[in-house]
Each structure stands twice: as structure tokens, then as C-alpha cells.
C-alpha positions as a Markdown table, in Angstrom:
| # | Residue | x | y | z |
|---|---|---|---|---|
| 1 | Met | -57.4 | 8.3 | -110.7 |
| 2 | Ala | -54.6 | 6.9 | -108.9 |
| 3 | Ser | -54.2 | 8.0 | -105.3 |
| 4 | His | -50.8 | 8.4 | -103.9 |
| 5 | Ser | -50.3 | 7.5 | -100.3 |
| 6 | Pro | -47.8 | 9.5 | -98.5 |
| 7 | Ser | -44.6 | 7.8 | -98.1 |
| 8 | His | -43.8 | 5.9 | -94.9 |
| 9 | Ser | -40.7 | 8.0 | -94.4 |
| 10 | Ser | -42.5 | 11.3 | -94.5 |
| 11 | Thr | -45.5 | 10.4 | -92.4 |
| 12 | Met | -43.9 | 8.5 | -89.6 |
| 13 | Thr | -41.8 | 10.3 | -87.1 |
| 14 | Glu | -38.7 | 8.4 | -86.2 |
| 15 | Ile | -38.5 | 7.7 | -82.4 |
| 16 | Ser | -34.9 | 7.6 | -81.4 |
| 17 | Lys | -34.1 | 5.0 | -78.8 |
| 18 | Pro | -32.7 | 6.5 | -75.6 |
| 19 | Ser | -29.0 | 6.0 | -75.3 |
| 20 | Lys | -27.7 | 3.9 | -72.5 |
| 21 | Pro | -26.2 | 5.9 | -69.7 |
| 22 | His | -22.5 | 5.7 | -69.3 |
| 23 | Val | -21.6 | 3.6 | -66.3 |
| 24 | Leu | -18.7 | 4.9 | -64.3 |
| 25 | His | -16.6 | 2.0 | -63.2 |
| 26 | Arg | -14.8 | 2.7 | -59.9 |
| 27 | Tyr | -11.4 | 1.3 | -59.6 |
| 28 | Thr | -11.0 | -1.0 | -56.6 |
| 29 | Pro | -7.4 | -2.0 | -55.8 |
| 30 | Ser | -6.8 | -5.6 | -55.3 |
| 31 | Ser | -6.6 | -6.9 | -51.8 |
| 32 | Thr | -3.1 | -8.1 | -52.5 |
| 33 | Ile | -1.9 | -4.4 | -52.3 |
| 34 | Phe | -3.2 | -4.0 | -48.7 |
| 35 | Arg | -1.9 | -7.3 | -47.4 |
| 36 | Pro | 1.8 | -6.3 | -47.4 |
| 37 | Ile | 0.9 | -3.0 | -45.8 |
| 38 | Cys | -1.0 | -4.7 | -42.9 |
| 39 | Val | 1.7 | -7.2 | -42.4 |
| 40 | Thr | 4.3 | -4.4 | -42.3 |
| 41 | Leu | 2.3 | -2.4 | -39.8 |
| 42 | Ala | 1.8 | -5.5 | -37.6 |
| 43 | Leu | 5.5 | -6.2 | -37.6 |
| 44 | Leu | 6.3 | -2.6 | -36.7 |
| 45 | Leu | 3.9 | -2.6 | -33.8 |
| 46 | Leu | 5.4 | -5.9 | -32.6 |
| 47 | Leu | 8.9 | -4.6 | -32.9 |
| 48 | Phe | 7.9 | -1.4 | -31.0 |
| 49 | Gly | 6.3 | -3.5 | -28.2 |
| 50 | Leu | 9.4 | -5.8 | -27.9 |
| 51 | Thr | 11.7 | -2.7 | -27.8 |
| 52 | Ser | 9.6 | -1.1 | -25.1 |
| 53 | Leu | 9.6 | -4.3 | -23.0 |
| 54 | Ile | 13.4 | -4.7 | -23.3 |
| 55 | Leu | 14.0 | -1.0 | -22.4 |
| 56 | Tyr | 11.7 | -1.4 | -19.4 |
| 57 | Leu | 13.5 | -4.5 | -18.2 |
| 58 | Val | 16.9 | -3.0 | -18.7 |
| 59 | Tyr | 16.2 | 0.5 | -17.2 |
| 60 | Arg | 13.6 | -0.5 | -14.6 |
| 61 | Pro | 14.6 | 1.3 | -11.4 |
| 62 | Ser | 14.9 | -0.5 | -8.1 |
| 63 | His | 13.1 | 0.8 | -5.0 |
| 64 | Pro | 15.4 | 2.6 | -2.5 |
| 65 | His | 16.4 | 0.8 | 0.7 |
| 66 | Phe | 16.1 | 2.4 | 4.1 |
| 67 | Thr | 17.6 | 1.5 | 7.5 |
| 68 | Ile | 18.2 | 3.2 | 10.9 |
| 69 | Leu | 21.8 | 3.6 | 11.9 |
| 70 | Gly | 21.5 | 5.1 | 15.3 |
| 71 | Ala | 19.1 | 6.6 | 17.8 |
| 72 | Ala | 19.2 | 9.1 | 20.7 |
| 73 | Val | 16.6 | 9.8 | 23.3 |
| 74 | Tyr | 16.8 | 13.1 | 25.1 |
| 75 | Ser | 13.2 | 13.1 | 26.4 |
| 76 | Leu | 10.5 | 10.6 | 26.6 |
| 77 | Ser | 8.2 | 11.4 | 29.4 |
| 78 | Thr | 4.5 | 10.9 | 29.9 |
| 79 | His | 2.0 | 13.2 | 31.6 |
| 80 | Pro | -1.2 | 11.5 | 32.8 |
| 81 | Pro | -4.0 | 13.9 | 33.6 |
| 82 | Asn | -4.2 | 15.4 | 37.1 |
| 83 | Ser | -7.0 | 13.8 | 39.1 |
| 84 | Thr | -8.3 | 17.2 | 40.1 |
| 85 | Phe | -9.1 | 18.0 | 36.5 |
| 86 | Thr | -11.6 | 16.3 | 34.2 |
| 87 | Pro | -10.0 | 14.3 | 31.3 |
| 88 | Ser | -11.5 | 16.7 | 28.8 |
| 89 | Leu | -9.7 | 19.6 | 30.3 |
| 90 | Gln | -6.3 | 17.9 | 30.8 |
| 91 | Pro | -5.8 | 14.9 | 28.4 |
| 92 | Asn | -3.0 | 12.4 | 28.5 |
| 93 | Thr | 0.1 | 13.9 | 26.9 |
| 94 | Ile | 3.7 | 13.0 | 26.2 |
| 95 | Ser | 6.9 | 15.0 | 25.7 |
| 96 | Thr | 9.4 | 13.7 | 23.3 |
| 97 | Asn | 12.8 | 14.7 | 22.0 |
| 98 | Leu | 14.3 | 12.0 | 19.7 |
| 99 | Gln | 16.9 | 11.8 | 17.0 |
| 100 | Phe | 17.4 | 9.1 | 14.5 |
| 101 | Thr | 20.1 | 8.6 | 11.8 |
| 102 | Ile | 18.3 | 7.3 | 8.7 |
| 103 | Leu | 20.2 | 5.9 | 5.8 |
| 104 | Ser | 18.7 | 5.8 | 2.3 |
| 105 | Arg | 20.5 | 3.6 | -0.4 |
| 106 | Asn | 19.8 | 3.7 | -4.1 |
| 107 | Pro | 20.8 | 0.2 | -5.3 |
| 108 | Ser | 20.2 | 1.0 | -9.0 |
| 109 | His | 23.3 | 1.4 | -11.3 |
| 110 | Arg | 21.3 | 3.3 | -13.9 |
| 111 | Ala | 18.5 | 5.3 | -12.2 |
| 112 | Thr | 18.8 | 8.4 | -10.1 |
| 113 | Ile | 16.2 | 9.3 | -7.5 |
| 114 | Ser | 14.7 | 12.6 | -6.5 |
| 115 | Tyr | 12.8 | 13.0 | -3.2 |
| 116 | Asp | 10.2 | 15.6 | -2.5 |
| 117 | Arg | 7.6 | 16.5 | 0.1 |
| 118 | Leu | 9.3 | 14.4 | 2.8 |
| 119 | Asn | 7.8 | 14.2 | 6.3 |
| 120 | Val | 9.0 | 12.0 | 9.1 |
| 121 | Tyr | 7.4 | 11.2 | 12.5 |
| 122 | Val | 7.6 | 8.6 | 15.3 |
| 123 | Ser | 4.7 | 6.4 | 16.4 |
| 124 | Tyr | 4.2 | 4.1 | 19.3 |
| 125 | Arg | 1.6 | 1.4 | 19.2 |
| 126 | Asn | 0.3 | 2.9 | 15.9 |
| 127 | Gln | -0.2 | 6.3 | 17.5 |
| 128 | Pro | 2.0 | 9.3 | 16.6 |
| 129 | Ile | 4.1 | 10.6 | 19.5 |
| 130 | Thr | 5.9 | 13.3 | 17.5 |
| 131 | Pro | 4.4 | 15.8 | 15.1 |
| 132 | Pro | 5.4 | 15.4 | 11.4 |
| 133 | Leu | 8.7 | 17.1 | 10.6 |
| 134 | Pro | 9.1 | 18.4 | 7.0 |
| 135 | Leu | 12.5 | 17.6 | 5.3 |
| 136 | Gln | 14.3 | 19.3 | 2.5 |
| 137 | Pro | 14.1 | 17.8 | -1.0 |
| 138 | Met | 16.8 | 15.3 | -1.7 |
| 139 | Phe | 18.6 | 13.9 | -4.7 |
| 140 | Gln | 20.3 | 10.5 | -4.8 |
| 141 | Asp | 22.8 | 9.5 | -7.5 |
| 142 | Thr | 23.1 | 6.0 | -8.9 |
| 143 | Asp | 24.4 | 3.3 | -6.5 |
| 144 | Ser | 24.8 | 5.8 | -3.7 |
| 145 | Ser | 23.7 | 6.3 | -0.1 |
| 146 | Val | 22.5 | 9.4 | 1.8 |
| 147 | Ser | 22.0 | 9.8 | 5.5 |
| 148 | Phe | 20.1 | 12.4 | 7.5 |
| 149 | Ser | 19.5 | 12.8 | 11.2 |
| 150 | Pro | 16.2 | 14.6 | 12.0 |
| 151 | Val | 15.4 | 15.7 | 15.5 |
| 152 | Leu | 11.8 | 14.9 | 16.3 |
| 153 | Gly | 9.6 | 15.7 | 19.2 |
| 154 | Ala | 7.4 | 18.2 | 20.9 |
| 155 | Asp | 5.9 | 19.0 | 24.4 |
| 156 | Asn | 2.5 | 17.9 | 25.5 |
| 157 | Val | 1.5 | 15.7 | 22.5 |
| 158 | Pro | -2.0 | 14.3 | 23.1 |
| 159 | Val | -2.0 | 10.5 | 23.3 |
| 160 | Ser | -4.3 | 7.8 | 24.5 |
| 161 | Pro | -4.2 | 6.2 | 27.9 |
| 162 | Glu | -2.9 | 3.0 | 26.2 |
| 163 | Val | 0.3 | 4.9 | 25.2 |
| 164 | Ile | 0.8 | 6.3 | 28.7 |
| 165 | Met | 0.4 | 2.9 | 30.3 |
| 166 | Gly | 2.4 | 1.1 | 27.6 |
| 167 | Leu | 5.4 | 3.4 | 27.7 |
| 168 | Ala | 5.5 | 3.3 | 31.5 |
| 169 | Ser | 5.5 | -0.5 | 31.4 |
| 170 | Asp | 8.1 | -0.7 | 28.6 |
| 171 | Gln | 10.5 | 1.7 | 30.2 |
| 172 | Glu | 10.2 | -0.2 | 33.5 |
| 173 | Phe | 11.2 | -3.3 | 31.5 |
| 174 | Gly | 13.9 | -1.5 | 29.6 |
| 175 | Val | 12.8 | -2.1 | 26.0 |
| 176 | Val | 10.7 | 0.2 | 24.0 |
| 177 | Ser | 9.5 | -0.6 | 20.4 |
| 178 | Leu | 9.1 | 2.5 | 18.2 |
| 179 | Arg | 8.2 | 3.0 | 14.5 |
| 180 | Val | 9.9 | 5.7 | 12.4 |
| 181 | Val | 7.6 | 6.7 | 9.5 |
| 182 | Leu | 8.8 | 8.6 | 6.4 |
| 183 | Leu | 6.3 | 9.9 | 3.9 |
| 184 | Gly | 6.8 | 11.7 | 0.6 |
| 185 | Arg | 7.2 | 11.2 | -3.1 |
| 186 | Ile | 10.0 | 10.1 | -5.4 |
| 187 | Lys | 10.8 | 10.4 | -9.1 |
| 188 | Tyr | 13.3 | 8.2 | -11.1 |
| 189 | Arg | 15.5 | 9.2 | -14.0 |
| 190 | Thr | 17.2 | 6.6 | -16.2 |
| 191 | Gly | 19.2 | 8.0 | -19.1 |
| 192 | Pro | 16.7 | 9.9 | -21.3 |
| 193 | Phe | 13.7 | 8.4 | -19.4 |
| 194 | Arg | 11.9 | 10.1 | -16.6 |
| 195 | Ser | 9.1 | 8.7 | -14.4 |
| 196 | Gly | 6.3 | 10.7 | -12.8 |
| 197 | Trp | 6.1 | 11.4 | -9.1 |
| 198 | Thr | 5.3 | 8.3 | -7.1 |
| 199 | Ser | 4.2 | 8.2 | -3.4 |
| 200 | Leu | 6.7 | 6.9 | -0.9 |
| 201 | Phe | 5.8 | 5.2 | 2.4 |
| 202 | Val | 8.6 | 3.9 | 4.6 |
| 203 | Arg | 8.0 | 2.2 | 8.0 |
| 204 | Cys | 11.0 | 1.3 | 10.2 |
| 205 | Asp | 10.3 | -0.7 | 13.3 |
| 206 | Ile | 13.1 | -0.6 | 15.9 |
| 207 | Met | 13.5 | -1.8 | 19.5 |
| 208 | Leu | 15.5 | 0.5 | 21.8 |
| 209 | Gly | 17.0 | 0.0 | 25.2 |
| 210 | Ile | 15.3 | 2.8 | 27.1 |
| 211 | Arg | 14.6 | 3.2 | 30.8 |
| 212 | Lys | 12.9 | 6.1 | 32.6 |
| 213 | Gly | 15.3 | 9.0 | 32.8 |
| 214 | Thr | 17.5 | 7.9 | 29.9 |
| 215 | Ser | 19.1 | 10.7 | 27.9 |
| 216 | Gly | 21.5 | 10.5 | 25.0 |
| 217 | Gln | 22.5 | 7.6 | 22.6 |
| 218 | Val | 20.6 | 4.4 | 23.2 |
| 219 | Pro | 21.3 | 0.9 | 22.0 |
| 220 | Met | 19.3 | -0.6 | 19.2 |
| 221 | Leu | 18.3 | -4.2 | 20.1 |
| 222 | Gly | 18.4 | -6.2 | 16.9 |
| 223 | Ala | 18.5 | -5.0 | 13.3 |
| 224 | Pro | 15.8 | -2.5 | 12.4 |
| 225 | Asn | 13.2 | -3.7 | 9.9 |
| 226 | Cys | 12.2 | -1.1 | 7.2 |
| 227 | Asp | 9.4 | -1.7 | 4.7 |
| 228 | Val | 9.3 | 0.5 | 1.6 |
| 229 | Asp | 6.1 | 1.0 | -0.4 |
| 230 | Val | 6.3 | 2.9 | -3.7 |
């Protein structure tokens, strides 16, 4: 009896091969596309820097110039302590009443200057002999000059013995060296450009012909020297 073996196709289960996953290819632009962009950005930054430098050099404001035109001394007297009092109860003092004509010049042809928080005082041998006097805000146009004549002074301003002895000696000799100090802040405006507020510090050293008892206008000996720090 002939035996029939089951057919190979009916007895064996076909095992399907797993299909290969689809690989997603990401598109990467060529570097040749970014190169022109980088070059363009670099050129724009360079052009912006050069333009800013040129504008700064063209519109850069100049510092204001200061000088003293005239001086008047109405009172400059010292008060040493009375020997019957201890120095702590009656210190060395000075009474002053001075007037100076101060000229401020803006040398810039493009920038205007605004002044604010101005204070002026007088010192002798690096010691104030007048209290600070506040001044009004001031505006200065291009290539222009502004003058002002503050009256400075007070009675019984405490000073050191060095000031008392120095002033007495200088007045006896007839020449007194004083310093006019101007403090404040300034701001520039050049066309559409505006700067921020900047500190201003002016020191004007002058030598005056003063003797004890002098009152009124006094001669200035030599040209005053004014240093401006901004």
C-alpha cells in the first residue's frame, strides 16, 4: 500500500522574512549655501563698524574751555581764635565775599552742550574758603561762549591754621593764589545723536593782587590756568 506523504507546501509554514525598515534620509544643505550668507553678514558687520567709527570721528564733541575774565574781592579777612577760648570752642575762621566772571566756550561746530547740577566754590591751598554755590542749568549752542559772575562767600568759614597764616603772609606780600572750582555734569547733542550725562570738573588757578583791606576789582597777575576734566 502506497503511503502518501503530505506535500511540502501543505506541511511547512512559510516564514516571511521581515521587511527592511524604511530609512528616512534627512536633507542636509550643502555648505556652499551657508558660505555666501556668512560672508554677507561679515561684510555688513564690517560696514556697520566703519560707519560708526566715521560718525564718531566726525561728530565727536570737543570739551568746553573755561577761563576767568575778572575778579573782585569785597571781603577776605581771617579770624584767629581768641586766646581766652580753647581752640575747640572758637576755631580758625575766615570771612569771604568774592566775585569772579567765568567764561565757558564751546569750540565745537556741531555739538551743543547742556550743563546741569553746577556748583562753584573757591579754595586756598586745597581748602575751601567759600561754601559751594549752586548755579542754574545752562545751555550752550555750537561755537558759542557763555559768561556768568557768581558771588561767593560766607562769614566764619572754618579753616585750618595753615590758611590763616598763609593768607596773612600772602596779603602782606600783595599776591594771593586762589583756585576756582566748578563741579557739575554735561551732555552733548550732535545732530540726531545725544550723549549721556558726564561728570564735569573744572579747576582754575589764578593769582590776584590783593593786600589787606582791599575791596573791589583786583588785578589778575598772569593768565589764569583752567583744567577741564570730563
